[in-house]
DRENFI-621997 format. One record per atom (N, C-alpha, C, O, CB): residue in one letter; atom name; x, y negated, z. Coordinates in nm, 2 decimals, decimal comma, m for minus. Each point is the difference from the previous one (the first is absolute). Last residue first. Glycine has a CB too. Layout:
# DRENFI-621997
{r 'A' 'CA' {X Y Z}}
...
This chain:
# DRENFI-621997
{r 'A' 'N' {9,76 4,77 m3,42}}
{r 'A' 'CA' {0,10 0,08 m0,03}}
{r 'A' 'C' {0,01 0,11 0,13}}
{r 'A' 'O' {0,09 0,09 m0,01}}
{r 'A' 'CB' {0,02 m0,27 m0,14}}
{r 'P' 'N' {m0,60 m0,05 0,02}}
{r 'P' 'CA' {0,15 m0,05 0,08}}
{r 'P' 'C' {0,09 0,11 m0,05}}
{r 'P' 'O' {m0,04 0,11 m0,03}}
{r 'P' 'CB' {m0,06 m0,23 0,26}}
{r 'L' 'N' {m0,34 m0,04 m0,49}}
{r 'L' 'CA' {0,05 0,13 0,04}}
{r 'L' 'C' {0,15 m0,03 0,08}}
{r 'L' 'O' {0,10 m0,03 m0,06}}
{r 'L' 'CB' {m0,23 0,15 m0,16}}
{r 'F' 'N' {m0,36 m0,35 0,03}}
{r 'F' 'CA' {0,10 m0,04 0,05}}
{r 'F' 'C' {0,06 0,13 0,06}}
{r 'F' 'O' {m0,06 0,06 0,09}}
{r 'F' 'CB' {m0,02 m0,30 m0,07}}
{r 'G' 'N' {m0,35 0,01 m0,35}}
{r 'G' 'CA' {0,07 0,13 0,08}}
{r 'G' 'C' {0,15 m0,05 0,04}}
{r 'G' 'O' {0,07 m0,09 m0,06}}
{r 'G' 'CB' {m0,21 0,29 m0,08}}
{r 'A' 'N' {m0,17 m0,50 m0,07}}
{r 'A' 'CA' {m0,10 0,11 m0,01}}
{r 'A' 'C' {0,06 0,15 0,08}}
{r 'A' 'O' {m0,06 0,10 0,02}}
{r 'A' 'CB' {m0,02 m0,22 m0,28}}
{r 'I' 'N' {0,10 m0,47 0,26}}
{r 'I' 'CA' {0,08 0,12 m0,01}}
{r 'I' 'C' {m0,07 0,12 0,03}}
{r 'I' 'O' {m0,07 0,01 0,10}}
{r 'I' 'CB' {0,25 m0,14 m0,05}}
{r 'E' 'N' {m0,30 m0,36 m0,30}}
{r 'E' 'CA' {m0,03 0,09 0,12}}
{r 'E' 'C' {0,08 0,12 m0,01}}
{r 'E' 'O' {0,00 0,06 m0,10}}
{r 'E' 'CB' {m0,22 m0,14 0,12}}
{r 'I' 'N' {0,31 m0,40 m0,27}}
{r 'I' 'CA' {0,02 0,15 0,00}}
{r 'I' 'C' {m0,05 0,06 0,16}}
{r 'I' 'O' {0,06 m0,02 0,10}}
{r 'I' 'CB' {0,16 0,00 m0,29}}
{r 'M' 'N' {m0,21 m0,45 m0,18}}
{r 'M' 'CA' {m0,04 0,05 0,13}}
{r 'M' 'C' {m0,02 0,15 0,00}}
{r 'M' 'O' {m0,08 0,06 m0,07}}
{r 'M' 'CB' {m0,04 m0,28 0,12}}
{r 'E' 'N' {0,41 m0,17 m0,37}}
{r 'E' 'CA' {m0,09 0,13 0,02}}
{r 'E' 'C' {m0,02 0,01 0,15}}
{r 'E' 'O' {0,08 m0,02 0,09}}
{r 'E' 'CB' {0,03 0,14 m0,30}}
{r 'R' 'N' {0,07 m0,54 m0,18}}
{r 'R' 'CA' {0,00 0,08 0,13}}
{r 'R' 'C' {m0,10 0,11 m0,01}}
{r 'R' 'O' {m0,10 0,01 m0,07}}
{r 'R' 'CB' {0,16 m0,22 0,19}}
{r 'S' 'N' {0,30 m0,11 m0,44}}
{r 'S' 'CA' {m0,13 0,06 0,01}}
{r 'S' 'C' {m0,01 0,07 0,15}}
{r 'S' 'O' {0,09 0,04 0,07}}
{r 'S' 'CB' {m0,09 0,00 m0,33}}
{r 'R' 'N' {0,32 m0,46 m0,07}}
{r 'R' 'CA' {m0,04 0,12 0,13}}
{r 'R' 'C' {m0,14 0,05 m0,01}}
{r 'R' 'O' {m0,09 m0,06 m0,05}}
{r 'R' 'CB' {0,23 m0,06 0,23}}
{r 'T' 'N' {0,31 m0,22 m0,42}}
{r 'T' 'CA' {m0,14 0,05 m0,03}}
{r 'T' 'C' {m0,02 0,12 0,11}}
{r 'T' 'O' {0,10 0,07 0,03}}
{r 'T' 'CB' {m0,10 m0,13 m0,30}}
{r 'V' 'N' {0,35 m0,37 0,19}}
{r 'V' 'CA' {m0,01 0,12 0,07}}
{r 'V' 'C' {m0,15 0,04 m0,02}}
{r 'V' 'O' {m0,08 m0,08 0,03}}
{r 'V' 'CB' {0,27 0,03 0,14}}
{r 'R' 'N' {m0,03 m0,39 m0,34}}
{r 'R' 'CA' {0,11 0,10 m0,01}}
{r 'R' 'C' {m0,01 0,15 0,05}}
{r 'R' 'O' {0,08 0,09 m0,05}}
{r 'R' 'CB' {0,03 m0,29 0,07}}
{r 'D' 'N' {m0,43 m0,22 0,00}}
{r 'D' 'CA' {m0,02 0,10 m0,09}}
{r 'D' 'C' {0,12 0,12 m0,03}}
{r 'D' 'O' {m0,02 0,10 m0,07}}
{r 'D' 'CB' {m0,14 m0,28 0,00}}
{r 'G' 'N' {0,18 m0,11 0,54}}
{r 'G' 'CA' {m0,08 m0,01 m0,11}}
{r 'G' 'C' {m0,05 0,11 m0,10}}
{r 'G' 'O' {m0,05 0,11 0,05}}
{r 'G' 'CB' {0,16 m0,30 m0,03}}
{r 'W' 'N' {0,16 0,14 0,40}}
{r 'W' 'CA' {0,04 0,08 m0,11}}
{r 'W' 'C' {m0,08 m0,04 m0,14}}
{r 'W' 'O' {0,02 0,05 m0,12}}
{r 'W' 'CB' {0,04 0,14 0,30}}
{r 'V' 'N' {m0,10 m0,41 0,27}}
{r 'V' 'CA' {0,16 0,02 m0,01}}
{r 'V' 'C' {0,00 0,08 m0,13}}
{r 'V' 'O' {0,10 m0,03 m0,07}}
{r 'V' 'CB' {m0,02 0,04 0,34}}
{r 'R' 'N' {m0,51 m0,13 m0,14}}
{r 'R' 'CA' {0,07 m0,11 0,01}}
{r 'R' 'C' {0,15 0,00 m0,04}}
{r 'R' 'O' {0,07 m0,09 m0,06}}
{r 'R' 'CB' {m0,24 0,05 0,23}}
{r 'D' 'N' {m0,13 0,44 m0,16}}
{r 'D' 'CA' {m0,04 m0,09 m0,14}}
{r 'D' 'C' {0,12 m0,12 0,02}}
{r 'D' 'O' {0,08 m0,02 m0,08}}
{r 'D' 'CB' {m0,39 0,06 0,06}}
{r 'F' 'N' {0,27 0,22 0,42}}
{r 'F' 'CA' {0,07 0,06 m0,10}}
{r 'F' 'C' {0,01 m0,06 m0,14}}
{r 'F' 'O' {0,11 m0,01 m0,06}}
{r 'F' 'CB' {m0,19 0,19 0,19}}
{r 'E' 'N' {m0,19 m0,35 0,23}}
{r 'E' 'CA' {0,15 m0,03 0,02}}
{r 'E' 'C' {0,08 0,08 m0,11}}
{r 'E' 'O' {0,10 m0,06 m0,06}}
{r 'E' 'CB' {m0,12 0,02 0,32}}
{r 'A' 'N' {m0,43 0,07 m0,28}}
{r 'A' 'CA' {0,02 m0,13 m0,03}}
{r 'A' 'C' {0,14 m0,02 0,00}}
{r 'A' 'O' {0,06 m0,06 m0,08}}
{r 'A' 'CB' {m0,26 0,00 0,17}}
{r 'V' 'N' {0,04 0,48 0,04}}
{r 'V' 'CA' {0,01 m0,01 m0,15}}
{r 'V' 'C' {0,04 m0,14 m0,02}}
{r 'V' 'O' {0,08 m0,02 m0,09}}
{r 'V' 'CB' {m0,25 0,19 0,02}}
{r 'L' 'N' {0,09 m0,08 0,52}}
{r 'L' 'CA' {0,11 0,08 m0,06}}
{r 'L' 'C' {0,02 m0,02 m0,13}}
{r 'L' 'O' {0,12 m0,03 m0,04}}
{r 'L' 'CB' {m0,15 0,18 0,18}}
{r 'Q' 'N' {m0,37 m0,34 0,03}}
{r 'Q' 'CA' {0,12 m0,08 0,06}}
{r 'Q' 'C' {0,13 0,07 m0,06}}
{r 'Q' 'O' {0,08 m0,07 m0,05}}
{r 'Q' 'CB' {m0,22 0,01 0,27}}
{r 'N' 'N' {m0,26 0,30 m0,30}}
{r 'N' 'CA' {0,03 m0,12 m0,10}}
{r 'N' 'C' {0,10 m0,09 0,06}}
{r 'N' 'O' {0,07 m0,06 m0,09}}
{r 'N' 'CB' {m0,29 0,06 0,01}}
{r 'L' 'N' {0,11 0,38 0,33}}
{r 'L' 'CA' {0,06 0,03 m0,13}}
{r 'L' 'C' {0,02 m0,12 m0,08}}
{r 'L' 'O' {0,10 m0,01 m0,07}}
{r 'L' 'CB' {m0,20 0,23 0,08}}
{r 'T' 'N' {m0,15 m0,24 0,38}}
{r 'T' 'CA' {0,13 0,01 0,04}}
{r 'T' 'C' {0,10 0,02 m0,14}}
{r 'T' 'O' {0,11 m0,05 m0,02}}
{r 'T' 'CB' {m0,20 0,15 0,26}}
{r 'E' 'N' {m0,38 m0,18 m0,25}}
{r 'E' 'CA' {0,05 m0,10 0,09}}
{r 'E' 'C' {0,14 0,03 0,03}}
{r 'E' 'O' {0,08 m0,09 0,03}}
{r 'E' 'CB' {m0,31 0,04 0,07}}
{r 'P' 'N' {m0,03 0,38 m0,37}}
{r 'P' 'CA' {0,04 m0,13 m0,07}}
{r 'P' 'C' {0,08 m0,11 0,09}}
{r 'P' 'O' {0,09 m0,06 m0,04}}
{r 'P' 'CB' {m0,31 0,10 m0,11}}
{r 'G' 'N' {0,25 0,48 0,32}}
{r 'G' 'CA' {m0,10 m0,08 m0,05}}
{r 'G' 'C' {0,04 m0,12 m0,05}}
{r 'G' 'O' {0,12 m0,04 0,02}}
{r 'G' 'CB' {m0,26 0,14 0,13}}
{r 'T' 'N' {0,39 0,28 0,07}}
{r 'T' 'CA' {0,02 m0,06 m0,13}}
{r 'T' 'C' {m0,12 m0,06 m0,06}}
{r 'T' 'O' {m0,01 0,01 m0,13}}
{r 'T' 'CB' {0,19 0,13 0,10}}
{r 'A' 'N' {m0,22 0,05 0,46}}
{r 'A' 'CA' {0,13 m0,08 m0,01}}
{r 'A' 'C' {0,04 m0,04 m0,11}}
{r 'A' 'O' {0,08 m0,10 0,01}}
{r 'A' 'CB' {m0,03 0,18 0,14}}
{r 'A' 'N' {m0,44 0,19 m0,15}}
{r 'A' 'CA' {m0,01 m0,11 0,12}}
{r 'A' 'C' {0,11 m0,09 m0,01}}
{r 'A' 'O' {m0,01 m0,12 0,00}}
{r 'A' 'CB' {m0,12 0,26 0,16}}
{r 'R' 'N' {0,16 0,26 m0,38}}
{r 'R' 'CA' {m0,09 m0,08 m0,07}}
{r 'R' 'C' {m0,02 m0,12 0,07}}
{r 'R' 'O' {m0,01 m0,11 m0,07}}
{r 'R' 'CB' {m0,09 0,29 m0,03}}
{r 'M' 'N' {0,36 0,16 0,31}}
{r 'M' 'CA' {0,07 m0,06 m0,12}}
{r 'M' 'C' {m0,09 m0,10 m0,07}}
{r 'M' 'O' {0,05 m0,11 m0,04}}
{r 'M' 'CB' {0,09 0,33 m0,01}}
{r 'A' 'N' {m0,33 0,01 0,40}}
{r 'A' 'CA' {0,09 m0,08 0,06}}
{r 'A' 'C' {0,08 m0,06 m0,12}}
{r 'A' 'O' {0,02 m0,12 0,01}}
{r 'A' 'CB' {m0,02 0,26 0,20}}
{r 'A' 'N' {m0,31 0,19 m0,32}}
{r 'A' 'CA' {m0,06 m0,13 0,05}}
{r 'A' 'C' {0,09 m0,09 0,06}}
{r 'A' 'O' {m0,03 m0,12 m0,01}}
{r 'A' 'CB' {m0,16 0,23 0,05}}
{r 'A' 'N' {0,37 0,30 m0,18}}
{r 'A' 'CA' {m0,04 m0,09 m0,13}}
{r 'A' 'C' {m0,08 m0,11 0,06}}
{r 'A' 'O' {0,02 m0,12 m0,05}}
{r 'A' 'CB' {m0,03 0,32 m0,12}}
{r 'D' 'N' {0,37 0,01 0,52}}
{r 'D' 'CA' {m0,11 0,06 m0,08}}
{r 'D' 'C' {m0,05 m0,12 m0,12}}
{r 'D' 'O' {0,02 m0,11 0,01}}
{r 'D' 'CB' {m0,08 0,27 0,21}}
{r 'T' 'N' {0,45 m0,22 0,06}}
{r 'T' 'CA' {m0,04 0,10 0,06}}
{r 'T' 'C' {m0,12 0,10 m0,07}}
{r 'T' 'O' {m0,01 0,12 0,01}}
{r 'T' 'CB' {0,08 m0,27 0,18}}
{r 'F' 'N' {0,32 m0,13 m0,45}}
{r 'F' 'CA' {m0,10 m0,03 0,09}}
{r 'F' 'C' {m0,06 0,13 0,06}}
{r 'F' 'O' {0,02 0,11 m0,05}}
{r 'F' 'CB' {m0,07 m0,31 m0,07}}
{r 'D' 'N' {0,52 m0,02 m0,20}}
{r 'D' 'CA' {m0,08 0,09 0,07}}
{r 'D' 'C' {m0,09 m0,04 0,11}}
{r 'D' 'O' {0,03 m0,08 0,09}}
{r 'D' 'CB' {0,13 0,22 m0,15}}
{r 'Y' 'N' {0,10 m0,31 m0,42}}
{r 'Y' 'CA' {m0,04 m0,03 0,13}}
{r 'Y' 'C' {m0,09 0,09 0,07}}
{r 'Y' 'O' {m0,11 0,02 m0,05}}
{r 'Y' 'CB' {0,14 m0,23 m0,03}}
{r 'I' 'N' {0,35 0,14 m0,35}}
{r 'I' 'CA' {m0,11 0,08 0,05}}
{r 'I' 'C' {m0,02 m0,01 0,17}}
{r 'I' 'O' {0,08 0,03 0,09}}
{r 'I' 'CB' {m0,04 0,15 m0,31}}
{r 'A' 'N' {0,22 m0,36 m0,29}}
{r 'A' 'CA' {m0,03 m0,03 0,14}}
{r 'A' 'C' {m0,12 0,06 0,04}}
{r 'A' 'O' {m0,11 m0,01 m0,05}}
{r 'A' 'CB' {0,23 m0,18 0,03}}
{r 'Y' 'N' {0,24 0,18 m0,44}}
{r 'Y' 'CA' {m0,13 0,04 0,08}}
{r 'Y' 'C' {0,03 m0,04 0,14}}
{r 'Y' 'O' {0,11 m0,02 0,05}}
{r 'Y' 'CB' {m0,17 0,23 m0,20}}
{r 'H' 'N' {0,27 m0,33 m0,39}}
{r 'H' 'CA' {0,03 m0,01 0,16}}
{r 'H' 'C' {m0,15 0,06 0,06}}
{r 'H' 'O' {m0,10 m0,04 m0,04}}
{r 'H' 'CB' {0,29 m0,20 0,04}}
{r 'V' 'N' {0,09 0,25 m0,52}}
{r 'V' 'CA' {m0,12 0,01 0,09}}
{r 'V' 'C' {0,02 0,01 0,15}}
{r 'V' 'O' {0,09 0,07 0,05}}
{r 'V' 'CB' {m0,19 0,05 m0,23}}
{r 'S' 'N' {0,41 m0,15 m0,21}}
{r 'S' 'CA' {m0,04 m0,13 0,01}}
{r 'S' 'C' {m0,14 0,00 0,11}}
{r 'S' 'O' {m0,05 m0,10 0,04}}
{r 'S' 'CB' {0,15 0,05 m0,30}}
{r 'P' 'N' {0,19 0,42 0,12}}
{r 'P' 'CA' {0,06 m0,07 0,09}}
{r 'P' 'C' {m0,06 m0,13 0,01}}
{r 'P' 'O' {0,04 m0,08 0,09}}
{r 'P' 'CB' {0,16 0,19 m0,13}}
{r 'D' 'N' {m0,38 0,38 m0,09}}
{r 'D' 'CA' {0,01 m0,12 m0,07}}
{r 'D' 'C' {0,04 m0,12 0,10}}
{r 'D' 'O' {m0,08 m0,04 0,08}}
{r 'D' 'CB' {m0,10 0,14 m0,27}}
{r 'T' 'N' {0,20 0,35 0,32}}
{r 'T' 'CA' {m0,03 0,03 m0,14}}
{r 'T' 'C' {0,01 m0,13 m0,10}}
{r 'T' 'O' {0,03 0,00 m0,12}}
{r 'T' 'CB' {m0,17 0,20 0,22}}
{r 'L' 'N' {0,21 m0,18 0,40}}
{r 'L' 'CA' {0,11 0,06 m0,07}}
{r 'L' 'C' {m0,02 0,01 m0,15}}
{r 'L' 'O' {0,10 0,01 m0,08}}
{r 'L' 'CB' {m0,04 0,10 0,29}}
{r 'S' 'N' {m0,29 m0,48 0,13}}
{r 'S' 'CA' {m0,02 0,13 m0,07}}
{r 'S' 'C' {0,13 0,03 m0,07}}
{r 'S' 'O' {0,07 m0,07 m0,06}}
{r 'S' 'CB' {m0,32 0,02 0,02}}
{r 'W' 'N' {0,23 m0,21 0,52}}
{r 'W' 'CA' {m0,01 m0,04 m0,16}}
{r 'W' 'C' {m0,01 0,15 m0,07}}
{r 'W' 'O' {0,05 0,10 0,05}}
{r 'W' 'CB' {0,12 m0,34 m0,05}}
{r 'G' 'N' {m0,37 0,04 0,50}}
{r 'G' 'CA' {0,11 0,07 m0,08}}
{r 'G' 'C' {m0,01 m0,04 m0,14}}
{r 'G' 'O' {m0,08 m0,07 m0,05}}
{r 'G' 'CB' {0,08 0,28 0,20}}
{r 'R' 'N' {m0,22 m0,22 0,42}}
{r 'R' 'CA' {0,01 m0,05 m0,13}}
{r 'R' 'C' {0,12 0,06 m0,08}}
{r 'R' 'O' {0,09 0,06 0,05}}
{r 'R' 'CB' {m0,20 m0,26 0,03}}
{r 'R' 'N' {m0,26 0,21 0,41}}
{r 'R' 'CA' {0,11 0,03 m0,10}}
{r 'R' 'C' {0,01 m0,04 m0,12}}
{r 'R' 'O' {m0,10 m0,02 m0,06}}
{r 'R' 'CB' {0,11 0,18 0,17}}
{r 'A' 'N' {m0,28 m0,19 0,43}}
{r 'A' 'CA' {0,02 m0,04 m0,15}}
{r 'A' 'C' {0,13 0,05 m0,07}}
{r 'A' 'O' {0,10 0,01 0,07}}
{r 'A' 'CB' {m0,24 m0,22 m0,02}}
{r 'S' 'N' {m0,26 0,25 0,40}}
{r 'S' 'CA' {0,15 0,00 m0,03}}
{r 'S' 'C' {m0,02 m0,03 m0,16}}
{r 'S' 'O' {m0,10 0,01 m0,07}}
{r 'S' 'CB' {0,22 0,17 0,27}}
{r 'R' 'N' {m0,49 m0,26 0,08}}
{r 'R' 'CA' {0,08 0,08 0,10}}
{r 'R' 'C' {0,14 0,03 m0,05}}
{r 'R' 'O' {0,09 0,01 0,09}}
{r 'R' 'CB' {m0,29 0,10 m0,02}}
{r 'A' 'N' {m0,13 m0,55 m0,19}}
{r 'A' 'CA' {0,06 0,14 m0,06}}
{r 'A' 'C' {0,07 0,07 0,14}}
{r 'A' 'O' {0,06 m0,06 0,09}}
{r 'A' 'CB' {0,00 m0,03 m0,37}}
{r 'G' 'N' {m0,28 m0,37 0,22}}
{r 'G' 'CA' {m0,01 0,08 0,11}}
{r 'G' 'C' {0,04 0,15 m0,02}}
{r 'G' 'O' {m0,02 0,08 0,08}}
{r 'G' 'CB' {m0,15 m0,24 m0,02}}
{r 'F' 'N' {0,15 m0,25 m0,37}}
{r 'F' 'CA' {m0,09 0,14 m0,01}}
{r 'F' 'C' {m0,01 0,06 0,14}}
{r 'F' 'O' {m0,09 0,08 0,03}}
{r 'F' 'CB' {0,16 m0,01 m0,28}}
{r 'M' 'N' {0,22 m0,45 0,24}}
{r 'M' 'CA' {m0,12 m0,03 m0,04}}
{r 'M' 'C' {m0,11 0,10 m0,02}}
{r 'M' 'O' {m0,11 m0,03 0,03}}
{r 'M' 'CB' {0,23 m0,14 m0,11}}
{r 'R' 'N' {0,35 0,28 0,16}}
{r 'R' 'CA' {m0,08 m0,07 0,11}}
{r 'R' 'C' {m0,12 m0,04 m0,01}}
{r 'R' 'O' {m0,09 0,03 0,08}}
{r 'R' 'CB' {0,26 m0,10 m0,03}}
{r 'V' 'N' {0,07 0,27 m0,40}}
{r 'V' 'CA' {m0,04 0,08 0,11}}
{r 'V' 'C' {m0,07 m0,05 0,13}}
{r 'V' 'O' {m0,09 0,05 0,07}}
{r 'V' 'CB' {0,27 0,07 m0,16}}
{r 'A' 'N' {m0,05 m0,39 m0,28}}
{r 'A' 'CA' {m0,10 0,09 m0,04}}
{r 'A' 'C' {m0,03 0,09 0,12}}
{r 'A' 'O' {m0,11 0,02 0,05}}
{r 'A' 'CB' {0,18 m0,03 m0,29}}
{r 'D' 'N' {0,31 m0,27 0,28}}
{r 'D' 'CA' {m0,11 m0,08 0,00}}
{r 'D' 'C' {m0,13 0,10 m0,02}}
{r 'D' 'O' {m0,09 0,00 0,09}}
{r 'D' 'CB' {0,23 m0,21 m0,19}}
{r 'P' 'N' {0,31 0,40 0,03}}
{r 'P' 'CA' {m0,05 m0,03 0,17}}
{r 'P' 'C' {m0,14 m0,07 0,02}}
{r 'P' 'O' {m0,08 0,03 0,08}}
{r 'P' 'CB' {0,32 m0,07 m0,01}}
{r 'L' 'N' {m0,08 0,11 m0,54}}
{r 'L' 'CA' {m0,06 0,13 0,09}}
{r 'L' 'C' {m0,03 m0,01 0,14}}
{r 'L' 'O' {m0,10 0,06 0,06}}
{r 'L' 'CB' {0,22 0,06 m0,21}}
{r 'H' 'N' {0,04 m0,51 m0,11}}
{r 'H' 'CA' {m0,13 0,07 m0,04}}
{r 'H' 'C' {m0,03 0,11 0,08}}
{r 'H' 'O' {m0,11 0,01 0,06}}
{r 'H' 'CB' {0,15 m0,08 m0,28}}
{r 'E' 'N' {0,40 m0,12 0,30}}
{r 'E' 'CA' {m0,11 m0,11 0,01}}
{r 'E' 'C' {m0,14 0,08 m0,02}}
{r 'E' 'O' {m0,07 0,02 0,10}}
{r 'E' 'CB' {0,22 m0,22 m0,19}}
{r 'D' 'N' {0,29 0,42 0,03}}
{r 'D' 'CA' {0,02 m0,11 0,13}}
{r 'D' 'C' {m0,13 m0,07 0,03}}
{r 'D' 'O' {m0,03 m0,05 0,11}}
{r 'D' 'CB' {0,28 m0,01 m0,19}}
{r 'A' 'N' {m0,24 0,40 m0,27}}
{r 'A' 'CA' {0,06 0,06 0,13}}
{r 'A' 'C' {m0,01 m0,10 0,11}}
{r 'A' 'O' {m0,04 0,03 0,11}}
{r 'A' 'CB' {0,21 0,10 m0,24}}
{r 'Y' 'N' {m0,28 m0,28 m0,32}}
{r 'Y' 'CA' {m0,10 0,08 0,05}}
{r 'Y' 'C' {0,04 0,07 0,13}}
{r 'Y' 'O' {m0,09 0,02 0,08}}
{r 'Y' 'CB' {0,01 0,00 m0,30}}
{r 'W' 'N' {0,39 m0,32 0,02}}
{r 'W' 'CA' {m0,13 m0,06 0,05}}
{r 'W' 'C' {m0,10 0,09 0,04}}
{r 'W' 'O' {m0,06 m0,03 0,11}}
{r 'W' 'CB' {0,10 m0,14 m0,26}}
{r 'K' 'N' {0,36 0,36 m0,05}}
{r 'K' 'CA' {0,03 m0,08 0,14}}
{r 'K' 'C' {m0,13 m0,06 0,05}}
{r 'K' 'O' {m0,04 0,03 0,11}}
{r 'K' 'CB' {0,28 m0,11 m0,19}}
{r 'D' 'N' {m0,28 0,28 m0,34}}
{r 'D' 'CA' {0,03 0,11 0,11}}
{r 'D' 'C' {0,02 m0,08 0,12}}
{r 'D' 'O' {m0,07 0,02 0,10}}
{r 'D' 'CB' {0,18 0,17 m0,26}}
{r 'F' 'N' {m0,15 m0,45 m0,20}}
{r 'F' 'CA' {m0,14 0,07 0,03}}
{r 'F' 'C' {0,04 0,08 0,12}}
{r 'F' 'O' {m0,07 m0,01 0,10}}
{r 'F' 'CB' {m0,03 0,02 m0,33}}
{r 'A' 'N' {0,47 m0,19 0,03}}
{r 'A' 'CA' {m0,07 m0,10 0,09}}
{r 'A' 'C' {m0,13 0,04 0,03}}
{r 'A' 'O' {m0,05 m0,04 0,11}}
{r 'A' 'CB' {0,16 m0,15 m0,20}}
{r 'A' 'N' {0,13 0,49 m0,18}}
{r 'A' 'CA' {0,08 m0,01 0,13}}
{r 'A' 'C' {m0,08 m0,12 0,08}}
{r 'A' 'O' {m0,02 0,02 0,12}}
{r 'A' 'CB' {0,27 0,05 m0,23}}
{r 'R' 'N' {m0,42 0,00 m0,34}}
{r 'R' 'CA' {m0,02 0,11 0,10}}
{r 'R' 'C' {0,06 0,00 0,15}}
{r 'R' 'O' {m0,06 0,04 0,10}}
{r 'R' 'CB' {0,05 0,07 m0,32}}
{r 'D' 'N' {0,00 m0,42 m0,22}}
{r 'D' 'CA' {m0,07 m0,02 0,11}}
{r 'D' 'C' {0,00 0,09 0,11}}
{r 'D' 'O' {m0,02 m0,04 0,12}}
{r 'D' 'CB' {m0,10 m0,05 m0,27}}
{r 'A' 'N' {0,33 0,15 m0,28}}
{r 'A' 'CA' {0,06 m0,13 0,09}}
{r 'A' 'C' {m0,08 m0,03 0,12}}
{r 'A' 'O' {0,06 m0,06 0,09}}
{r 'A' 'CB' {0,03 m0,04 m0,29}}
{r 'E' 'N' {m0,25 0,43 m0,12}}
{r 'E' 'CA' {0,12 0,05 0,08}}
{r 'E' 'C' {0,07 m0,11 0,08}}
{r 'E' 'O' {0,05 0,03 0,11}}
{r 'E' 'CB' {m0,03 0,14 m0,29}}
{r 'A' 'N' {m0,53 m0,18 m0,01}}
{r 'A' 'CA' {0,12 m0,07 m0,02}}
{r 'A' 'C' {0,10 0,05 0,09}}
{r 'A' 'O' {m0,01 m0,03 0,12}}
{r 'A' 'CB' {m0,11 m0,17 m0,21}}
{r 'A' 'N' {m0,32 0,36 0,13}}
{r 'A' 'CA' {0,03 0,01 m0,15}}
{r 'A' 'C' {0,13 m0,05 m0,03}}
{r 'A' 'O' {0,07 0,05 m0,09}}
{r 'A' 'CB' {m0,30 m0,08 0,03}}
{r 'V' 'N' {m0,04 0,20 0,48}}
{r 'V' 'CA' {0,08 m0,11 m0,02}}
{r 'V' 'C' {0,08 0,02 m0,11}}
{r 'V' 'O' {0,11 0,04 0,01}}
{r 'V' 'CB' {m0,12 m0,09 0,20}}
{r 'V' 'N' {m0,46 0,26 0,01}}
{r 'V' 'CA' {0,09 0,03 m0,11}}
{r 'V' 'C' {0,08 m0,14 0,00}}
{r 'V' 'O' {m0,07 m0,10 0,00}}
{r 'V' 'CB' {m0,09 0,26 m0,15}}
{r 'A' 'N' {m0,14 0,11 0,56}}
{r 'A' 'CA' {0,04 m0,11 m0,08}}
{r 'A' 'C' {0,10 0,00 m0,10}}
{r 'A' 'O' {0,10 0,05 0,04}}
{r 'A' 'CB' {m0,17 m0,14 0,14}}
{r 'R' 'N' {m0,31 0,34 0,15}}
{r 'R' 'CA' {0,09 0,03 m0,08}}
{r 'R' 'C' {0,02 m0,14 m0,10}}
{r 'R' 'O' {m0,08 m0,06 m0,07}}
{r 'R' 'CB' {0,02 0,35 0,08}}
{r 'V' 'N' {m0,16 m0,12 0,50}}
{r 'V' 'CA' {0,00 m0,10 m0,09}}
{r 'V' 'C' {0,14 0,04 m0,10}}
{r 'V' 'O' {0,11 0,03 0,04}}
{r 'V' 'CB' {m0,24 m0,22 0,13}}
{r 'M' 'N' {m0,25 0,45 0,20}}
{r 'M' 'CA' {0,14 0,00 m0,08}}
{r 'M' 'C' {0,00 m0,12 m0,09}}
{r 'M' 'O' {m0,11 m0,03 m0,06}}
{r 'M' 'CB' {0,13 0,28 0,05}}
{r 'F' 'N' {m0,27 m0,04 0,51}}
{r 'F' 'CA' {m0,01 m0,10 m0,11}}
{r 'F' 'C' {0,13 m0,02 m0,09}}
{r 'F' 'O' {0,10 m0,04 0,06}}
{r 'F' 'CB' {m0,28 m0,07 0,09}}
{r 'C' 'N' {m0,05 0,55 0,16}}
{r 'C' 'CA' {0,13 m0,10 m0,04}}
{r 'C' 'C' {m0,07 m0,12 m0,11}}
{r 'C' 'O' {m0,08 0,02 m0,10}}
{r 'C' 'CB' {0,29 0,22 0,12}}
{r 'A' 'N' {m0,39 0,14 0,43}}
{r 'A' 'CA' {m0,02 m0,06 m0,15}}
{r 'A' 'C' {0,11 m0,08 m0,02}}
{r 'A' 'O' {0,07 m0,04 0,10}}
{r 'A' 'CB' {m0,32 0,03 m0,11}}
{r 'G' 'N' {0,12 0,45 0,37}}
{r 'G' 'CA' {0,04 m0,13 m0,03}}
{r 'G' 'C' {m0,05 m0,04 m0,15}}
{r 'G' 'O' {m0,07 0,07 m0,08}}
{r 'G' 'CB' {0,28 m0,03 0,25}}
{r 'P' 'N' {m0,25 0,40 0,09}}
{r 'P' 'CA' {0,15 m0,04 m0,02}}
{r 'P' 'C' {0,02 m0,13 m0,06}}
{r 'P' 'O' {0,11 m0,04 m0,05}}
{r 'P' 'CB' {m0,07 0,26 0,01}}
{r 'N' 'N' {m0,37 0,03 0,39}}
{r 'N' 'CA' {m0,01 m0,05 m0,08}}
{r 'N' 'C' {0,15 m0,07 m0,04}}
{r 'N' 'O' {0,08 m0,07 0,07}}
{r 'N' 'CB' {m0,34 0,07 0,00}}
{r 'M' 'N' {0,10 0,45 0,18}}
{r 'M' 'CA' {0,08 m0,11 0,00}}
{r 'M' 'C' {m0,04 m0,07 m0,12}}
{r 'M' 'O' {0,00 0,06 m0,10}}
{r 'M' 'CB' {0,17 0,04 0,23}}
C-alpha cells in the first residue's frame, strides 16, 4: 500500500489582530481554492498550540509524483499571487513536500 504524500504550508501570522480574518479567509476561500486547483484528495488545517501565530495547511495526495505535478509552478504561482495580494508581507510562509514513509491504521 502506498501511504501517499503531503504538501504542507506553514504560515506565520505575526499580528494577533490579523488572525481571525486570516482564519476565515483561509477556511472560506484559500483552502477550497487550493484543494480544487491542486486536485488534492483531502486537506486539513489548524493552528499551533505551541505558538498561536503559526497556521498549518496540509494537502493530501496519492503519491509524491501526483503531489509534485499538482504543486507545479503553473498552479502554485497562481495561489501564491492571490495569497500575496490579500496578505502582502504581513504573513510569512514556508512549504514542505513530505513523502509518507509509513502509515499505521488504528
